[in-house]
C-alpha positions in Angstrom: 9.8 17.2 -26.1 7.6 15.0 -28.3 4.3 14.1 -26.8 1.9 11.2 -27.3 -1.4 11.7 -29.0 -3.2 10.4 -26.0 -2.1 11.1 -22.4 -2.6 8.3 -19.8 -5.8 8.3 -17.9 -5.0 10.2 -14.7 -7.4 8.2 -12.5 -8.4 4.7 -11.6 -11.8 3.6 -10.5 -12.3 0.6 -8.2 -15.3 -1.5 -8.8 -18.1 0.2 -6.9 -15.8 3.1 -6.3 -13.9 5.1 -5.2 -12.1 6.9 -8.1 -8.6 8.0 -7.2 -5.7 9.7 -9.0 -3.2 7.2 -10.2 -0.3 9.1 -8.7 -0.7 8.6 -5.0 1.7 8.7 -2.0 3.5 6.0 0.0 3.9 7.0 3.6 6.2 4.3 4.8 9.3 6.5 5.1 7.5 9.0 7.3 8.6 7.1 10.4 11.8 6.7 12.4 15.0 5.0 11.0 14.4 1.6 9.7 10.7 2.4 9.6 10.7 2.0 13.4 9.4 4.4 15.9 8.1 8.0 15.4 9.6 10.3 12.8 12.6 12.3 13.9 10.9 15.4 12.6 7.1 15.0 13.2 6.3 18.5 11.9 8.1 17.8 8.6 6.4 14.5 8.2 3.0 16.1 8.8 3.8 18.9 6.4 4.6 16.3 3.6 1.3 14.6 4.1 -0.7 17.9 4.1 1.1 19.1 1.0 0.3 15.8 -0.7 -3.4 16.4 -0.2 -3.0 20.1 -1.3 -1.5 18.8 -4.5 -4.5 16.7 -5.2 -3.2 13.3 -4.1 -6.1 11.3 -2.9 -4.6 7.9 -2.3 -2.2 7.3 0.6 -0.7 3.9 1.3 0.5 2.7 4.8 0.6 -0.4 6.9 0.3 -1.4 10.6 4.0 -2.6 10.4 5.3 0.9 9.5 6.4 2.2 12.9 4.9 -0.2 13.9 1.7 1.8 14.3 3.3 5.2 14.2 2.7 5.7 10.5 -1.0 5.2 10.8 -1.1 7.5 13.8 0.8 10.2 12.0 -1.6 10.1 9.1 -4.5 10.6 11.5 -2.7 13.5 13.4 -1.8 15.3 10.1 -4.9 14.8 8.1 -7.9 14.1 10.3 -10.6 15.2 9.8 -10.1 13.7 6.4 -10.8 15.6 3.2 -13.8 14.1 1.3 -12.6 11.6 -1.2 -9.3 10.9 0.4 -8.6 7.1 0.4 -6.3 5.6 3.0 -5.0 2.1 2.2 -3.4 0.0 4.9 -2.1 -3.5 5.3 -1.7 -6.1 8.0 -0.4 -9.6 8.5 3.4 -9.1 8.8 5.5 -9.0 11.9 8.5 -6.8 12.9 11.5 -7.5 15.0 13.2 -4.1 15.4 14.6 -1.1 13.5 17.2 -3.2 11.7 15.0 -5.9 10.2 14.3 -4.2 6.9 17.7 -2.6 6.4 19.3 -3.5 3.1 22.6 -5.3 3.6 25.1 -7.5 1.7 24.4 -11.2 1.9 21.2 -10.8 3.9 17.5 -10.8 3.4 15.4 -8.4 5.4 13.6 -10.1 8.3 10.0 -10.6 7.4 7.6 -13.0 9.1 4.0 -13.3 8.0 1.2 -13.9 10.5 -2.1 -14.6 8.8 -4.0 -16.2 11.6 -7.6 -14.9 11.2 -7.9 -13.8 14.9 -4.7 -11.8 14.5 -5.9 -10.2 11.2 -9.2 -9.2 12.8 -7.3 -7.6 15.7 -5.1 -5.7 13.3 -8.0 -4.3 11.3 -9.6 -3.1 14.5 -6.3 -1.5 15.6 -5.8 0.2 12.2 -9.3 1.6 12.4 -8.5 3.0 15.8 -5.1 4.5 14.8 -6.4 6.0 11.6 -9.6 7.3 13.2 -11.8 5.6 10.6 -15.1 3.7 10.7 -14.2 1.9 7.5 -10.9 1.2 5.7 -11.3 1.8 1.9 -8.6 -0.7 1.0 -7.2 -3.3 3.4 -4.4 -5.5 2.1 -3.0 -8.8 3.3 0.6 -7.7 3.7 2.1 -11.1 3.0 0.5 -14.5 2.4 1.2 -16.8 5.4 2.1 -20.2 4.0 1.3 -21.8 7.3 -2.4 -20.7 7.3 -4.9 -21.7 4.7 -5.5 -18.7 2.3 -9.2 -19.3 2.8 -8.8 -18.4 6.5 -6.7 -15.3 5.9 -8.9 -13.8 3.3 -12.1 -15.2 4.8 -11.8 -13.0 7.9 -11.2 -9.9 5.8 -14.2 -10.8 3.7 -16.2 -11.1 6.9 -15.1 -7.7 8.1 -16.0 -6.3 4.7 -19.5 -7.6 5.2 -19.5 -6.0 8.6 -18.8 -2.7 7.0 -15.3 -2.3 8.4 -13.5 -2.8 5.1 -14.6 -1.6 1.7 -12.1 -3.4 -0.6 -9.7 -6.3 0.0 -6.2 -6.5 -1.6 -3.0 -8.6 -1.6 0.5 -7.4 -1.2 3.5 -9.5 -2.3 6.9 -9.9 -0.7 8.3 -9.5 -3.2 5.3 -10.5 -5.3 2.0 -12.2 -5.5 1.9 -14.7 -8.4 -0.9 -15.1 -10.9 -1.7 -18.5 -9.3 -2.1 -17.0 -5.9 -4.1 -14.1 -7.2 -6.4 -16.5 -9.1 -6.8 -18.6 -5.9 -7.6 -15.5 -3.9 -10.3 -14.3 -6.3 -12.0 -17.7 -5.8 -12.2 -16.9 -2.1 -13.3 -13.2 -2.2 -13.3 -10.2 -4.5 -9.7 -8.7 -4.8 -9.6 -5.0 -5.7 -5.8 -4.5 -5.7 -2.4 -6.2 -5.8 0.8 -4.6 -4.6 4.0 -6.1 -6.1 7.6 -5.2 -6.7 7.7 -3.7 -10.2 9.6 -1.0 -12.1 11.0 -0.3 -15.5 14.1 -2.3 -14.9 12.5 -5.2 -12.9 9.5 -6.4 -14.8 9.4 -10.0 -13.6 5.8 -9.4 -12.5 4.6 -8.5 -15.9 2.1 -11.4 -16.0 0.5 -10.2 -12.8 0.1 -6.7 -14.3 -1.5 -8.1 -17.4 -3.8 -10.2 -15.2 -4.8 -7.1 -13.2 -5.7 -5.3 -16.4 -7.9 -8.1 -17.7 -9.8 -8.3 -14.4 -10.1 -4.6 -13.5 -7.7 -4.9 -10.5 -5.5 -2.0 -9.4 -1.8 -2.8 -9.7 0.3 -1.0 -7.1 4.1 -1.2 -7.8 6.5 -0.9 -4.9 10.1 -0.2 -5.4 8.8 1.9 -8.4 12.3 3.4 -8.8 14.3 0.2 -8.0 15.0 1.1 -4.3 16.6 4.3 -5.6 19.2 2.4 -7.7 17.8 3.8 -10.9 17.7 7.4 -9.9 20.9 8.0 -8.1 23.7 10.2 -9.5 24.9 7.3 -11.7 21.4 5.8 -12.2 20.4 4.7 -15.6 17.1 6.6 -15.4 19.0 9.7 -14.3 21.1 9.4 -17.5 18.1 8.9 -19.7 16.1 11.7 -18.1 18.8 14.3 -18.9 17.7 14.1 -22.5 14.3 15.4 -21.7 15.0 17.9 -19.0 13.4 16.0 -16.2 14.6 14.0 -13.2 15.1 10.2 -13.2 12.3 9.8 -10.7 9.9 11.7 -12.9 10.8 9.6 -15.9 10.5 6.3 -14.0 7.1 7.3 -12.5 5.8 8.5 -15.9 6.8 5.2 -17.5 4.7 3.3 -14.9 1.7 5.6 -15.7 2.3 5.0 -19.4 2.7 1.2 -19.0 -0.8 0.4 -17.9 -4.1 2.2 -17.0 -4.3 -0.1 -14.0 -1.0 1.1 -12.3 -1.7 3.1 -9.1 1.6 4.6 -7.9 2.7 5.2 -4.3 6.2 6.9 -4.5 7.3 8.0 -1.0 9.6 10.8 0.2 10.3 12.8 3.3 10.8 16.0 1.4 8.1 18.4 0.3 10.2 19.6 -2.6 10.7 16.0 -3.8 7.0 15.3 -3.4 6.1 18.3 -5.6 8.7 17.1 -8.2 7.2 13.6 -8.2 3.7 14.9 -8.9 4.9 16.5 -12.1 5.5 13.1 -13.5 1.8 12.8 -14.3 2.3 15.4 -17.0 5.3 13.9 -18.7 4.4 12.2 -22.0 6.8 10.8 -24.6 6.0 9.0 -27.9 6.2 5.3 -28.2 9.6 5.3 -29.8 11.1 7.3 -27.0 9.6 5.0 -24.4 11.0 1.9 -26.2 14.4 3.5 -26.2 14.2 4.1 -22.5 13.0 0.5 -21.9 15.9 -0.9 -23.9 18.3 1.2 -21.9 16.9 0.1 -18.5 16.8 -3.5 -19.6 20.6 -3.5 -19.0 20.2 -2.5 -15.4 19.9 -4.9 -12.5 18.3 -3.1 -9.5 18.5 -4.7 -6.1 15.5 -6.8 -5.1 15.0 -8.6 -1.7 15.8 -12.3 -1.7 13.1 -14.6 -0.4 13.6 -17.6 1.8 11.2 -19.9 3.7 10.3 -17.4 6.4 11.9 -14.2 5.1 11.3 -11.9 2.1 11.8 -8.4 1.0 9.8 -5.7 2.8 7.4 -3.1 1.5 
């Protein structure tokens, strides 16, 4: 395998800290079917989280809507007291209707309703602190911008809670994406440390936001990093490309994201310890620029599934 002269920086440092490894873990799937209720195998879910920390992962992404609540509680049960330097990022401001609301289906958009009223967001920060067993949340993200509430009110209450010492950094999550205009508006209200958007090697419509994040020192957290699994299935285009290099499609897709920008902070999720260990090896995969270009050209032919937004609904992450 041909290697690059320089390997990607393995870590990202938020302004005023902390510094985390760029290959983190997304805990969303460690709940019941449809990301609803407790996990069917709590011992396995806890084992995955503990193994992630053993492997050196120090950034874990969750949300109050995963479960709802059970995901945060699971993290506390499995990992508290927390290892020094472990960063737990969580999100709030999005409602759930039941176990079927985020299930992918033909001719339907997953049910997502934002709720950005400041009193609700304040409550959800307090509840997340309680569930996670923390005095302060290192990164708290608005899960989806509520178009019925002024953005100044939504981010204003999070900025207030940062001043109160309950939040360290504020971020934005997009369903499916935060635009450059929204990010620019948000940064006029309060300091934004991270943006979480749908992005992968075959769906790069959010390229302008990634470039913006680079220019302003913002962490860019891609969700659906493997195209909702479309790219890495038995017939996936990344699976085909990866065979040339003796790696898995998932490893190739994650390695490309690390290669693409020093600001990408990855949160691949899994319910398997073996798959987790496999994913972490992606950080060591390096190809030369010509090889990456060939893979990009191949993946440009793919059309992975993405949630379709409407007035009150959008894709979930």
